[in-house]
C-alpha positions in Angstrom: 108.4 115.8 96.4 110.4 118.7 96.7 114.3 117.2 97.4 115.8 119.7 99.7 116.7 119.3 103.0 114.2 121.8 104.5 111.4 120.0 102.9 112.3 116.4 104.5 112.4 117.9 108.0 109.5 119.7 106.9 108.0 116.7 105.7 108.8 114.7 108.8 107.5 117.1 111.2 104.3 117.6 109.8 103.5 113.2 109.4 104.9 113.4 113.3 102.4 115.9 114.4 99.3 115.1 112.5 99.6 111.2 114.2 99.5 111.4 117.8 98.4 108.1 119.1 96.9 109.2 122.5 94.4 112.1 120.2 93.0 109.8 118.2 89.2 109.0 118.9 89.5 105.0 118.1 91.6 102.3 118.8 92.1 101.9 115.0 93.3 105.3 114.4 95.5 105.1 117.7 97.4 102.0 116.0 97.1 103.8 112.3 98.8 106.7 114.3 101.5 104.4 116.1 102.6 102.9 113.1 103.4 106.2 111.3 105.4 107.4 114.3 107.2 103.8 114.3 107.5 104.6 110.9 109.4 107.8 111.2 111.7 106.7 114.5 113.0 103.3 112.8 112.8 104.1 108.9 111.7 101.1 108.1 109.2 100.2 105.4 105.3 100.6 106.0 104.2 97.2 104.8 107.1 95.5 107.3 105.6 98.1 110.2 102.1 97.1 109.5 102.9 93.5 109.3 105.1 93.7 112.8 104.5 89.9 114.6 104.7 89.6 118.7 107.4 86.6 117.7 109.3 89.1 115.8 109.7 91.4 118.9 112.0 91.1 121.7 111.1 93.9 124.4 113.9 92.7 127.2 116.5 92.5 124.9 115.0 96.0 122.7 115.0 93.9 119.3 112.8 93.7 116.4 113.2 91.1 113.4 112.5 92.7 110.6 113.6 89.8 107.8 116.4 87.1 108.8 119.1 89.0 107.4 117.9 92.4 109.3 117.7 92.5 113.2 116.6 96.5 114.2 117.3 97.9 118.0 114.6 99.4 119.2 115.2 102.9 120.9 112.8 103.7 123.5 109.8 105.8 121.6 109.9 102.5 119.4 109.4 100.2 122.2 106.8 102.8 123.8 105.0 102.8 120.4 105.0 99.1 119.7 103.2 98.7 123.3 100.6 101.2 122.9 99.5 99.4 119.9 99.4 96.1 121.5 97.6 97.8 124.6 95.0 98.9 121.8 93.9 95.4 120.6 90.7 94.0 121.2 92.1 90.1 120.0 94.8 89.6 122.2 95.8 86.3 120.9 96.5 88.0 117.4 99.5 87.5 115.7 99.9 90.8 114.3 100.8 93.7 116.9 98.7 96.8 114.5 96.0 94.5 113.8 92.6 93.2 115.3 92.3 90.5 113.8 94.4 87.5 112.3 94.0 88.0 109.0 97.8 89.5 106.7 97.6 93.0 105.8 96.5 92.2 102.0 96.7 96.5 100.7 98.1 99.4 102.1 95.7 101.8 100.0 93.6 102.7 103.4 96.5 103.5 105.1 98.4 105.7 102.4 94.7 107.9 101.9 94.5 108.7 105.2 98.0 109.5 105.4 97.4 112.1 102.5 94.3 113.0 103.9 95.6 113.9 107.1 98.7 115.9 106.5 96.2 117.8 103.3 98.9 117.0 100.6 97.3 118.5 97.4 96.5 116.2 94.7 99.3 117.5 92.7 101.9 116.5 95.1 103.2 113.1 95.0 104.0 112.7 98.8 103.2 109.3 100.2 103.7 107.8 103.4 106.4 105.5 102.1 108.6 108.9 101.7 108.9 108.6 105.4 111.5 106.0 104.3 113.2 108.4 101.8 113.1 111.6 103.9 115.0 110.0 106.3 117.1 108.5 104.6 118.2 111.7 102.5 118.5 113.4 105.8 121.0 111.1 107.6 123.2 111.7 104.4 122.5 115.4 104.6 123.8 117.5 106.8 124.3 118.2 109.5 124.5 114.5 110.5 126.7 113.4 107.4 126.1 109.2 108.1 128.4 107.3 105.2 126.5 105.4 102.9 127.1 102.0 105.3 125.7 103.3 108.0 122.2 104.2 106.7 122.3 101.2 104.4 122.6 99.0 108.1 119.7 101.3 109.3 117.9 100.4 106.3 118.7 96.5 106.3 120.5 96.9 103.0 122.7 93.2 102.8 126.3 93.7 103.1 126.0 97.3 103.9 128.7 97.4 106.6 132.6 97.5 105.2 134.6 98.5 107.3 135.4 96.7 110.9 136.5 97.8 114.1 138.8 95.1 115.4 140.5 91.9 113.2 138.3 89.6 115.8 135.0 91.5 116.6 132.3 89.6 115.0 130.3 91.6 111.9 127.2 91.2 113.5 128.1 93.0 117.0 130.0 96.1 114.8 126.8 96.2 112.7 124.5 96.4 115.7 126.9 99.0 117.7 126.3 101.3 114.2 123.0 101.1 114.3 122.4 102.3 118.0 124.6 105.1 117.4 122.6 105.8 113.9 119.1 105.7 115.9 120.7 107.8 118.8 121.6 110.4 116.9 118.5 110.1 114.7 116.1 111.1 117.3 117.8 113.9 118.4 117.3 115.0 115.1 114.1 114.8 114.6 113.8 116.0 118.1 115.6 119.3 117.2 113.6 120.0 114.5 110.5 120.0 116.1 108.9 116.8 115.7 108.7 116.0 119.1 110.5 112.7 119.6 111.5 111.3 121.9 107.9 111.7 123.5 106.9 107.9 124.7 102.4 107.7 124.1 100.5 107.7 127.2 99.0 104.4 128.7 101.2 102.0 127.3 101.4 99.4 130.4 103.9 96.2 129.8 102.4 93.4 128.3 103.6 89.3 128.5 105.5 88.7 125.2 107.3 85.7 123.7 110.1 85.9 120.5 111.8 84.0 118.5 114.6 86.7 118.0 117.9 85.5 119.5 
């Protein structure tokens, strides 16, 4: 896809408006819409979002254990999207949040196809759902946001990305989490500013019982 701030903003805006969980006619597509929007607000890998386990999310502490070395704070819109997807499942004891069965996602091809179809992406355009993460990364570093490479890498889960320290006796993990919260808060405001509609929690997202291995 073309490399420009306007193009990246247009892509994110179009993706957000094309997938509204409250406007979908089936539970399956509503869950997929939640996935797309969660991708936009968190900028994590599509497969990591598709394979979120119930035990990886702590709603009380607002944390998602993306990987053993990467914990992401969850803003209100992200929490609402996860609750919405969970409420849409028929099989409540399934370990996967975005699935109705107890099988691991083996291919993302159907999701990629639905994404291109909904956005009416031309065949000669190589835009994919994975470009959400790419566009977000580029926008975080571009004006007006101007985030550092350390802060961007911190959000994306790159190891050893945060090199600065606020105080000699401050634990590194606290500095990293504070930086993640700040970055994601500003990111949501940017999405709202470009007309993506964030923050905008989906309707009918009741609270649900959760267990978590995140500490």
